[in-house]
LOGUZA-468780 format. One record per residue (C-alpha): residue number from 1; residue in one letter; z negated, x, y negated. Coordinates in steps of 0.25 Angstrom, whole numbers, padded with zeros to 4 digits. Each point is the difference from the previous one (the first is absolute). Example, Ala and Ser with C-alpha at 12.3 -4.5 7.8 and 13.67 -1.06 7.14 Angstrom:
2
R|pos|code|c3|c1|c2
R|1|A|-0031|0049|0018
R|2|S|0002|0006|-0014
***
This chain:
289
R|pos|code|c3|c1|c2
R|1|X|0149|-0513|-0497
R|2|X|0007|0001|-0014
R|3|X|0010|0012|-0001
R|4|X|0007|0005|-0013
R|5|X|0012|0009|-0002
R|6|X|0007|0006|-0012
R|7|X|0006|-0014|-0004
R|8|X|-0014|-0005|-0002
R|9|X|-0004|0010|-0011
R|10|X|0005|0004|-0014
R|11|X|-0001|0015|-0002
R|12|X|0000|-0002|-0015
R|13|X|-0015|-0005|0001
R|14|X|-0005|0013|0004
R|15|X|0010|0008|-0008
R|16|X|-0006|-0007|-0013
R|17|X|-0014|0006|0004
R|18|X|-0006|0014|-0004
R|19|X|-0006|0004|0014
R|20|X|-0011|0010|0003
R|21|X|-0001|0004|0015
R|22|X|-0014|0005|0002
R|23|X|-0003|0007|0013
R|24|X|0002|0013|0008
R|25|X|0009|0003|0012
R|26|X|0014|-0003|0005
R|27|X|-0001|-0015|-0001
R|28|X|-0003|0001|-0015
R|29|X|0012|0009|-0002
R|30|X|0009|-0008|0008
R|31|X|-0003|-0013|-0008
R|32|X|0002|0008|-0013
R|33|X|0013|0006|0004
R|34|X|0006|-0013|0005
R|35|X|-0005|-0007|-0013
R|36|X|0007|0010|-0008
R|37|X|0013|-0001|0007
R|38|X|0000|-0015|-0001
R|39|X|-0001|0002|-0015
R|40|X|-0015|-0002|-0002
R|41|X|-0008|0007|-0011
R|42|X|-0010|0007|0008
R|43|X|-0011|0011|-0002
R|44|X|-0009|0006|0010
R|45|X|-0015|0001|-0002
R|46|X|-0007|0013|0005
R|47|X|-0011|0008|-0004
R|48|X|0002|0014|-0006
R|49|X|-0006|0006|0012
R|50|X|0009|-0007|0010
R|51|X|0009|0009|0009
R|52|X|0010|-0011|0000
R|53|X|0003|0001|-0015
R|54|X|0010|0011|0002
R|55|X|0008|-0007|0011
R|56|X|0000|-0013|-0008
R|57|X|0005|0008|-0013
R|58|X|0011|0007|0009
R|59|X|0005|-0014|0004
R|60|X|0002|-0003|-0015
R|61|X|-0010|-0011|-0001
R|62|X|-0010|0000|-0012
R|63|X|-0014|0004|0003
R|64|X|-0012|-0004|-0008
R|65|X|-0015|-0001|0002
R|66|X|-0003|-0013|0007
R|67|X|-0007|-0006|-0012
R|68|X|0012|0004|-0009
R|69|X|0010|-0006|0010
R|70|X|-0007|-0013|0001
R|71|X|-0001|-0001|-0015
R|72|X|0015|0001|-0001
R|73|X|0002|-0010|0011
R|74|X|0000|-0016|0001
R|75|X|0002|0001|0015
R|76|X|-0010|0010|0008
R|77|X|0003|0003|0014
R|78|X|-0012|0005|0008
R|79|X|0004|0007|0013
R|80|X|-0012|-0002|0010
R|81|X|0001|0014|0006
R|82|X|-0008|0005|-0012
R|83|X|-0014|0003|0005
R|84|X|-0007|-0003|-0013
R|85|X|0007|-0013|-0003
R|86|X|-0012|-0008|-0005
R|87|X|-0004|0011|-0010
R|88|X|0014|0002|-0004
R|89|X|0002|-0015|-0003
R|90|X|-0013|0000|-0008
R|91|X|0003|0012|-0008
R|92|X|0015|-0001|-0002
R|93|X|0005|-0013|0003
R|94|X|-0010|-0011|-0004
R|95|X|-0002|0006|-0015
R|96|X|0015|-0002|-0002
R|97|X|0003|-0014|0005
R|98|X|0003|-0010|-0010
R|99|X|0004|-0015|0002
R|100|X|0015|0000|0006
R|101|X|-0001|0013|0007
R|102|X|0001|0001|0015
R|103|X|-0006|0008|0011
R|104|X|0007|0002|0013
R|105|X|-0006|0005|0013
R|106|X|0007|0006|0012
R|107|X|-0011|-0005|0009
R|108|X|-0010|-0012|0000
R|109|X|-0012|0008|0004
R|110|X|-0006|0003|-0013
R|111|X|0000|-0015|-0005
R|112|X|-0003|-0006|0014
R|113|X|-0013|0008|0001
R|114|X|-0004|-0001|-0015
R|115|X|0002|0014|-0003
R|116|X|0008|-0004|-0013
R|117|X|-0001|-0013|-0008
R|118|X|0011|-0001|-0010
R|119|X|-0003|-0009|-0012
R|120|X|0006|-0014|0000
R|121|X|0010|0002|-0011
R|122|X|0009|0010|0008
R|123|X|0010|-0002|0011
R|124|X|-0004|0006|0013
R|125|X|0010|0002|0011
R|126|X|0003|0008|0012
R|127|X|0012|0007|0006
R|128|X|-0003|0007|0013
R|129|X|0011|0008|0006
R|130|X|-0001|0000|0015
R|131|X|0003|0015|0001
R|132|X|-0004|0014|-0005
R|133|X|0004|0005|-0013
R|134|X|0010|0009|0006
R|135|X|0007|-0012|0008
R|136|X|0000|-0008|-0013
R|137|X|0007|0010|-0008
R|138|X|0010|0004|0011
R|139|X|0004|-0014|0003
R|140|X|0002|-0003|-0015
R|141|X|0009|0012|-0001
R|142|X|0008|-0005|0012
R|143|X|0002|-0013|-0007
R|144|X|-0010|-0007|0010
R|145|X|-0015|-0003|-0002
R|146|X|-0012|-0001|0008
R|147|X|-0006|-0015|0001
R|148|X|-0011|-0003|-0009
R|149|X|-0011|-0010|-0001
R|150|X|-0002|-0008|-0013
R|151|X|-0012|-0008|-0005
R|152|X|-0005|-0006|-0013
R|153|X|-0015|0001|-0002
R|154|X|0000|-0005|-0014
R|155|X|0010|-0007|-0009
R|156|X|-0004|0001|-0014
R|157|X|0014|0000|-0006
R|158|X|0006|-0011|0009
R|159|X|0010|0011|0004
R|160|X|-0007|0009|0009
R|161|X|0008|-0003|0012
R|162|X|0013|0004|-0008
R|163|X|-0006|0013|-0003
R|164|X|-0004|0003|0014
R|165|X|0013|-0003|0006
R|166|X|0007|0008|-0011
R|167|X|-0008|0012|0003
R|168|X|0002|-0002|0014
R|169|X|0015|0000|-0002
R|170|X|-0001|0013|-0009
R|171|X|-0006|0008|0011
R|172|X|0010|-0005|0010
R|173|X|-0009|-0009|0008
R|174|X|0009|-0013|-0001
R|175|X|0012|0007|0006
R|176|X|-0007|-0002|0013
R|177|X|-0009|-0012|-0003
R|178|X|-0013|-0003|-0007
R|179|X|-0011|-0008|0007
R|180|X|-0009|-0009|-0008
R|181|X|-0015|0002|0004
R|182|X|-0013|0000|-0007
R|183|X|-0008|0013|-0004
R|184|X|-0011|-0004|0009
R|185|X|0009|-0002|0012
R|186|X|0007|0014|-0003
R|187|X|-0014|0007|-0002
R|188|X|-0007|-0006|0012
R|189|X|0012|0003|0010
R|190|X|0003|0014|-0006
R|191|X|-0015|0004|0002
R|192|X|0000|-0006|0014
R|193|X|0013|0007|0004
R|194|X|-0005|0013|-0006
R|195|X|-0014|-0001|0007
R|196|X|0004|-0006|0013
R|197|X|0015|0003|0003
R|198|X|0001|0014|-0006
R|199|X|-0014|0004|0003
R|200|X|0001|-0006|0014
R|201|X|0013|0006|0003
R|202|X|-0004|0014|-0004
R|203|X|-0013|-0001|0007
R|204|X|0007|-0005|0013
R|205|X|0009|0012|0000
R|206|X|-0012|0010|-0002
R|207|X|-0007|-0007|0011
R|208|X|0013|0002|0009
R|209|X|0001|0015|-0004
R|210|X|-0015|0002|0004
R|211|X|0001|-0008|0013
R|212|X|0012|0009|0004
R|213|X|-0005|0013|-0004
R|214|X|-0014|-0002|0006
R|215|X|0007|-0003|0013
R|216|X|0007|0014|0000
R|217|X|0013|-0003|-0006
R|218|X|0006|0010|-0010
R|219|X|-0003|-0005|-0015
R|220|X|0015|0003|-0003
R|221|X|0005|-0010|0011
R|222|X|-0011|-0010|-0003
R|223|X|0004|0000|-0015
R|224|X|0014|-0001|0003
R|225|X|-0001|-0012|0009
R|226|X|-0010|-0008|-0009
R|227|X|0007|0003|-0013
R|228|X|0014|-0003|0006
R|229|X|-0005|-0014|0006
R|230|X|-0006|-0003|-0014
R|231|X|0014|0003|-0006
R|232|X|0007|-0009|0010
R|233|X|-0010|-0011|-0002
R|234|X|0002|0001|-0015
R|235|X|0015|-0001|0002
R|236|X|-0001|-0012|0009
R|237|X|-0009|-0007|-0010
R|238|X|0009|0003|-0012
R|239|X|0012|-0006|0008
R|240|X|-0008|-0013|0003
R|241|X|-0003|0003|0014
R|242|X|-0015|0000|0001
R|243|X|-0002|0001|0015
R|244|X|0011|0011|0002
R|245|X|0010|-0008|0008
R|246|X|0012|0007|-0005
R|247|X|0005|0014|0004
R|248|X|-0012|0002|0009
R|249|X|-0002|0002|0015
R|250|X|-0006|-0011|0008
R|251|X|-0012|0009|0002
R|252|X|-0002|0001|-0015
R|253|X|0001|-0015|-0002
R|254|X|-0010|-0003|0011
R|255|X|-0010|0010|-0005
R|256|X|0001|-0006|-0014
R|257|X|-0006|-0012|0006
R|258|X|-0010|0006|0010
R|259|X|-0005|0013|-0005
R|260|X|0001|-0004|-0015
R|261|X|-0008|-0013|0003
R|262|X|-0010|0007|0008
R|263|X|-0003|0010|-0011
R|264|X|0002|-0009|-0012
R|265|X|-0008|-0012|0006
R|266|X|-0006|-0013|-0005
R|267|X|-0012|0008|-0005
R|268|X|0009|0008|-0010
R|269|X|0006|-0013|-0005
R|270|X|-0014|-0005|-0003
R|271|X|-0003|0013|-0007
R|272|X|0012|-0002|-0008
R|273|X|-0004|-0014|-0004
R|274|X|-0013|0005|-0004
R|275|X|0006|0010|-0010
R|276|X|0009|-0011|-0005
R|277|X|-0012|-0009|-0002
R|278|X|-0007|0011|-0008
R|279|X|0012|0003|-0008
R|280|X|0001|-0015|-0004
R|281|X|-0014|-0002|-0003
R|282|X|-0001|0013|-0009
R|283|X|-0009|0008|0009
R|284|X|0011|0010|0003
R|285|X|0006|0004|-0013
R|286|X|0009|0012|-0004
R|287|X|-0006|0012|-0007
R|288|X|0007|0001|-0014
R|289|X|-0011|0007|-0008
***
């Protein structure tokens, strides 16, 4: 595993660029604000009808139509939460790309699954923060940063990695560490975690609530118990204690092995493997139209 920190990146590389951030939501705003505070020339591309234009404008960021923002930029940042990413790329980004420009993604999904295919004469990189937009901005303002994954998909200039690392530093990602990966690896694992881990955990909690309430327990008590256990599990996992050995009773630790393994048995692992197989062969793809 290759790690990068602030010492590995030259901030002036991204400071020399005209950057357009295209996309809605907290992640796009957080990227834009952190870039601005790092001395980067940044503008945000939003449609005239976007309800977020007022918020971005209030934050003191230049707001343009996506096409106009891309026309001004030589580094275009695409935030993957944008539900119309493919059409937006075709209508606003692609017509404005010239040799020497760069496109930066915050996820590998669009390229991994062939939803976007940039021309061969531009740099294509990824800087993917491992945290929400709110966390990214909060950590940046506190002088810290959320870790990021960085990747170079296409190095037309010969300096694409320098640009990716510089961008990662500008949003605070190298204050903790950047991990080198590929856009395929990030995209596949992100989709797997979303479908299997997030989807599976929420379904598991819902099934637990149903089992308790159907047995006659009060919905409020059932909800309190199930959600509390979920919170405790998340705390343990975040602390690097996946089986909950720390700060738990012997009963809780024992049930983590017995009850958990009984419910999430080998058949579940097999279905997880099936989802992963379908993700990797392209038969299970994200909906970004």
